[in-house]
N, C-alpha and C positions, 0 to 999 in steps of 0.2 A: 500576501498569503501568510497566515500564522504558521509557525513551526510547531508540529505535534510530536516531535521526537521519536521517529521511527528508527530503531536500532537495526543495524546491518549484522546478521549472523555470519560467522566465518564459514568459508566453503572449504571443502576438501581439496587439497592439491594447490590452493592458492588462486586458481582460476575458476570462473563460473560461466556456464554457457547461458544463453537466453532463457531457455525453459527453466532452468534452476533458479535464475534470478526472479522470474515471474512467479514461480511457486513460493519463494522465500518472501518476496514482497507482499503477496497476498495474505500469507499467513501472519506476518508481522503486522500489517495494517489491521486485520481482523482482531488480533490480540490487543493492540493498542486501543482500538475502538471499544472493545469489551472492557478492558480495565478502566477506561475513562468514561464509560457509559455514553459513548457517542452513537447515535444513529446515523444511517447513510444521509438522511435529510439534514441533520444538524451539521455534519462534517461537510456537506455540500454547501450550505449556507455560509459557514465560517471561512471556507477556503476558495469559494467561487468556481469550484469544479462541479460539473453536473453530477446529479444523483446517478445517472446511468453510467457515467464514467467510473464513479466510485464502485458501482456494482460490478463493472467489468474488471477492475482491479481485484475485487474480492473474489470473483469467480475465475480469476487467473486467466483472463483472456489477453491482457497485456499490462504493461507498467508505464508510468510516465516517462517521457524521454528527458534526457539530460539537457537538452537544448531549449 
């Protein structure tokens, strides 16, 4: 899977709960896709992640697991 360089914004207090992580991840992904002119379809094709999963990330339903 190609690396698309999603930065992690710092959180207040040094810890982040799951909802905050989901919110930040969705915003960062949307911003990166906009800057690089990636559609959900293009990102899905280039990463092998389904378009519906990318939509879920953008709509802040969940984030990818680290495992």
